[in-house]
C-alpha distance (Angstrom), angle and dihedral (degrees) to the residues before:
residue distance angle dihedral
A1 . . .
F2 3.80 . .
K3 3.81 93.4 .
K4 3.82 89.4 51.5
S5 3.79 90.6 49.3
Y6 3.82 91.0 52.0
P7 3.82 105.9 27.9
D8 3.82 95.2 161.6
L9 3.80 95.3 48.0
P10 3.82 117.0 104.1
T11 3.81 115.5 -112.8
G12 3.80 93.0 -108.7
E13 3.78 91.6 56.2
V14 3.80 92.0 46.9
M15 3.82 89.6 52.0
R16 3.82 90.4 51.4
K17 3.81 90.1 52.6
V18 3.80 90.9 48.3
S19 3.80 90.5 49.4
H20 3.80 90.9 48.7
E21 3.81 91.6 50.0
W22 3.83 91.8 45.2
A23 3.81 89.4 56.0
K24 3.82 88.7 58.1
V25 3.83 93.4 54.7
T26 3.82 114.2 102.2
E27 3.82 119.9 -116.4
E28 3.81 89.9 -115.4
D29 3.83 91.2 56.8
K30 3.80 91.0 44.3
D31 3.82 89.7 54.2
K32 3.83 90.1 51.0
L33 3.80 91.0 49.9
K34 3.82 91.9 47.3
T35 3.81 90.4 50.7
L36 3.79 90.5 49.0
F37 3.82 89.9 49.2
L38 3.81 91.6 51.5
Q39 3.82 91.0 49.5
E40 3.81 91.2 50.0
T41 3.81 89.8 47.9
E42 3.82 91.1 52.7
I43 3.81 90.8 50.4
Y44 3.80 90.8 48.9
V45 3.81 92.8 48.9
A46 3.83 90.7 48.0
N47 3.82 91.5 50.0
M48 3.80 91.9 47.0
A49 3.82 90.0 51.0
K50 3.82 88.3 60.1
V51 3.81 92.0 55.8
P52 3.82 111.9 92.3
K53 3.82 112.9 -108.4
E54 3.81 89.8 -129.1
L55 3.78 90.8 60.1
I56 3.80 92.3 50.0
E57 3.80 92.3 47.5
N58 3.81 91.3 48.2
A59 3.79 91.1 49.8
K60 3.80 90.7 49.6
A61 3.81 90.8 48.5
V62 3.81 91.8 50.2
K63 3.79 91.1 48.3
K64 3.80 91.4 48.8
T65 3.81 91.2 48.4
K66 3.80 91.7 50.5
K67 3.79 90.9 48.4
T68 3.81 91.1 50.1
E69 3.81 91.5 47.7
K70 3.79 90.3 50.0
Q71 3.81 91.5 49.7
N72 3.81 90.7 47.9
A73 3.80 90.8 50.2
Q74 3.81 90.5 49.7
E75 3.80 91.5 49.2
K76 3.79 90.9 47.4
K77 3.82 90.3 50.9
K78 3.81 91.2 48.2
L79 3.81 90.1 51.2
K80 3.80 91.8 47.2
D81 3.82 90.9 49.1
L82 3.80 91.0 47.3
L83 3.79 92.3 50.8
A84 3.79 90.2 47.2
S85 3.79 91.0 50.5
L86 3.82 88.7 50.9
N87 3.83 89.3 52.9
K88 3.80 95.9 -119.0
P89 3.81 109.2 -177.3
K90 3.80 116.0 -106.9
R91 3.79 123.3 -123.9
P92 3.81 114.6 -100.1
I93 3.79 120.3 -109.0
S94 3.79 124.3 -104.5
P95 3.81 125.3 -97.5
Y96 3.82 89.6 -105.9
L97 3.81 92.0 55.3
L98 3.81 90.8 47.0
F99 3.81 87.0 53.3
C100 3.80 90.1 49.1
Q101 3.80 91.9 50.5
D102 3.78 88.6 51.6
I103 3.82 98.7 50.6
R104 3.81 101.7 30.9
P105 3.85 95.2 85.9
R106 3.80 90.3 53.2
L107 3.82 92.1 50.0
S108 3.81 92.1 46.8
A109 3.80 89.6 50.9
N110 3.82 88.7 53.4
G111 3.81 89.5 60.6
L112 3.81 99.7 -103.3
F113 3.81 119.2 142.7
G114 3.81 139.3 -165.0
T115 3.78 114.6 -38.8
E116 3.81 92.1 13.1
I117 3.81 89.2 62.1
V118 3.81 92.9 46.8
R119 3.81 92.3 47.9
T120 3.82 92.1 47.6
M121 3.82 92.2 48.2
A122 3.82 90.9 51.7
V123 3.81 92.1 48.7
E124 3.80 92.4 47.4
W125 3.82 91.7 48.3
N126 3.80 91.6 50.0
Q127 3.82 90.8 48.3
A128 3.81 95.1 43.1
D129 3.79 116.0 116.3
S130 3.79 120.7 -114.2
K131 3.82 91.4 -104.4
T132 3.82 91.7 60.3
K133 3.78 93.3 45.4
E134 3.80 90.3 46.7
L135 3.80 90.0 54.8
F136 3.83 92.0 55.7
E137 3.80 92.3 41.6
K138 3.81 88.8 54.4
K139 3.82 91.0 50.2
S140 3.80 88.9 49.0
E141 3.81 91.8 50.4
E142 3.80 90.0 51.7
L143 3.80 89.9 51.3
V144 3.82 90.6 48.3
L145 3.82 91.0 52.9
K146 3.80 90.6 47.9
Y147 3.83 89.7 48.4
E148 3.81 92.5 49.7
K149 3.81 91.2 51.4
E150 3.80 91.9 47.8
L151 3.81 91.2 46.5
E152 3.79 92.2 49.8
S153 3.80 90.0 49.4
W154 3.80 90.6 47.3
N155 3.83 91.6 49.3
R156 3.80 90.7 51.3
K157 3.79 90.3 49.2
M158 3.83 91.3 50.2
H159 3.82 92.8 49.5
E160 3.80 90.2 51.2
E161 3.81 92.3 52.6
């Protein structure tokens, strides 16, 4: 109820207000509240005893897995951000994506949108002759070589620092 009364107040401040208000409560009222708390605790423990242990263990395992996944995702994001801040070169795109970059403006100009464009690009790539695909594969290979050189240079720079 306190948090709802003071929604913009930081948690520490809310706890100070609660503590201040608790100091004003008479000992008789505190004893009633403590008794009520103990009764609620007994009910909770009794209800939890009815829940199969397997179910509790499974729920704990799921919670632990989710927590681990969240931590892994946070670590992965931190690493990605760190590498970005260190200007690590990015991998080059595939021949198909180079092809898509090339024809997308033409398809957009023809009035296609969203999934229509994606579907049309996939069809055109699958129907493209080997000469066309070879052209984009060659561009991709050039980008890969450029990336490898930049990555090697970046690795050297990182080892020096």
